[in-house]
N, C-alpha and C positions, 0 to 999 in steps of 0.2 A: 362749635365743633366746625373743623376742615375733614375730614375724615371718621366716620360712626359704622361700625363692623359688630353686630348682635349672633348673636344665636349662630355663630357659621362653624360649618361641620364640615369636612373633605374627607372621602375616602376613596383610596388605588384599588383593585385587581391583578393581584400574582402570582399564575399558579392556580386561577378559580380561587384564591382567598382574599377575601377580604382585608386591609391594611385600611385601622383608622388613624391619618394623619393630623388634624384635627378635630374637637371635641365641643361642641355649646362652646366656640370663643368668644371675648365680649371684651372692644379696643377702641378707643379712642385715641387721636390725635390736633392737636388743636393746630391751627394755623400757624406758618413759623414755630414750629417746634422739631423737635431734631428728636427723633426714639433710635433708642439702638432694640435690638432683640440678638438673644444670647440662649444658648440651651445647646445640648450636645446633640448630633448630629439624632435627622431623623426623627425631630421634638417639632417640625412643623414648621420652621423659621422660614422658608426661601418658598414653602407653596402655600403660607401666608403674605408673602410680599405679591407673592403673582396671581395672587386673590385679589388682595388689591391694587395692585398694577393691570385688571382687567384683563388678562394672559391667558386667566384660569377660570375656570366656574364655582363656586363650595354648590356642595351638595345641598345644605340649610342654611337658612343664617339671612342675614341680609348687608349690603355693604352699603354704605350712602357717603356719598363727594359731594361739599359743599348744601345738602341738600338734595342729591339726587341720588337714585336709589341707581345701583348699575347690575344686578342682579338681574338678570329674565332679559337683560337686551340679546340683538340675535349678533354674530361675530361680526360681520358690516357693523352695527352700530356702535360695538365696543373698540372692534380698531378708529374708527371717527373718534370716539372719547378721550381714545389713550394720544393720537395724536396733537388734543387738544390739551389734554390734562397731566400729565405722567410723561418725568423727563426718568430714563434711566440710564444708572449707573451700574455698569459689569466688572470681575474681577480683572478678568483677561482683554476688555476694554473694548472688543468686540469689533475693532476700525479691518475696512475693507485694505490691504495689501498696495494697491492696485493708484487707491486715490492719492491727493496731498489730504491733508488734514483738513485746507477749505473745504475742501470737498469731500467728505467724511460728514464736515459737522452737518455741511448745508443737505447733508442725503434728507432727512426728517422738513423740509422745508420742502420739497419738491410737489408734494402730498397740496398742497395749497397754496391760494388762488394768488401769491407775492407775486411781484417780477425780479425777473434776474435784476435787476438792479438791488431791490427792496429784496432778495433773497444777500446780494452782498452783503445791504449794511449789516442785517441782523450777523449775518457771517462772523465781521469784521469787530462788531461787540463784544460776541459773546468770547471770540477770543481772545479779544482788549483782555476782558474780564476774567478768563483763567490761563493773561500771564503770555499770550505762545503767541500774538499776532503778528509778534518776526518772524514766526517757524509756516506761513501760514501755507506757503507750497513746496514744503517737506512730507516726504511720506514715511507713515510707518515705521518704517525700518535706519529711517535718518532721525529719529525720534528716540527719547531713552523710553523704559518704562513707566515712568514718571509725567514724563511732556506724553505719552500717550493717552495718560490716563486724565491729562490735564482736557487733552482736544476730546475725550469720550467724554468727557464733563461739558466743556462748552457745547459740544451734538446734546448731549441733555439740556440743556437750559436755552436753547439757540432760539424755542418755543415759546417761551415766556413759561413754561407751565406750572401746574396749582403748586405741583409733589417731583418729588424727588426720591425712585430708591434706588438704595445700594447693595449689591450684593456684594459682598467683603471687597469693599475698592479700593483697600489697603493688601489685600493677601496676598497679594504678586509683585510687592514691592522689594521696596530697603528701608532699615528707620524712616533717611534722612527723606526720601523720596516720600514715603507715606505720609512721614509726619505734616511736609508741604501740601498733599491732599486733604490730609484732615483739616487742617488752615483755613487755605479755599473753600471747604466744606464749608465751616462753619462763616468763612466773611456769606455764605450764597446765604444761612439762616441771620444772620443777624444784621446785613447791610439789605439782603433785599428780599427778606421775610418769606427763604425758601422752607414750604417742612418736608424735613429728611428724615423718611423708613429705611432704616440702616441694619444688615444680619451682617454680623462679624464675630469671631470667632477669638479678637484680639481687643485688652482692654485695658491698651493702649485707646484704641480708634475708641469703644464702650465709655470711657471716662469725659471722651469731646461730649457727648449726647447731654442734652437736656434730660431723661429721663431712660430709665434701660428696663428692661420688660425680657424676664428667665420664662421662657416654656420648657417643660418637661411631659411629654408622652400627650406630642399635641394640647395643650392647654398652660396658659398662665401663672407661673407660680407666685410668681415674683413680680411687683412692678415699685418700681423706686424712682423718687429722683435724686440722680445725680450729682445738679447744679441748679441751684438757686434762680 
């Protein structure tokens, strides 16, 4: 099992009141599996994504990735762990407008010991995987929404992470671009063995996953295979 979460709980405090977001949640994700998280707003989907990715820490429970416990690590240890193991894909791309596609994709590699030549090779490979090698010198404003999301995906995979976390990856795209992004994510799962945990409100996106997990009030209400 790649990801194992047990008894995960998370609360936030607003106006002096405790808001329980996740409550004693268990989740398993196998290597190479695509899991879609769905549920109403406030059900804990993005919070769970952030906990699995080491962006936030739970109040209770354990989270293991490839057998390594990530709960209890220091912020510096979590940052180093994320840089090696997690690729993030966001709804609004989070690209830097002043940088080219190539420079945006290279950003995660700047904290590694790779030489400049090695970084360029990794970036070129990632851009080729997403079909944008010929747009490497374009800035985000010169790219369509779908192309910007492809650059963001190239940035997510350039370090060859253990798994990908996607938060509404098609939420800001038209139907055609969304379908292209979903096809690319399916290829990353099928051809490159990447596990994907995706938050989505889109039934079409969820239908591409291997398994659909539905959250209600901070707990898993249902978990069912979408395709065999």
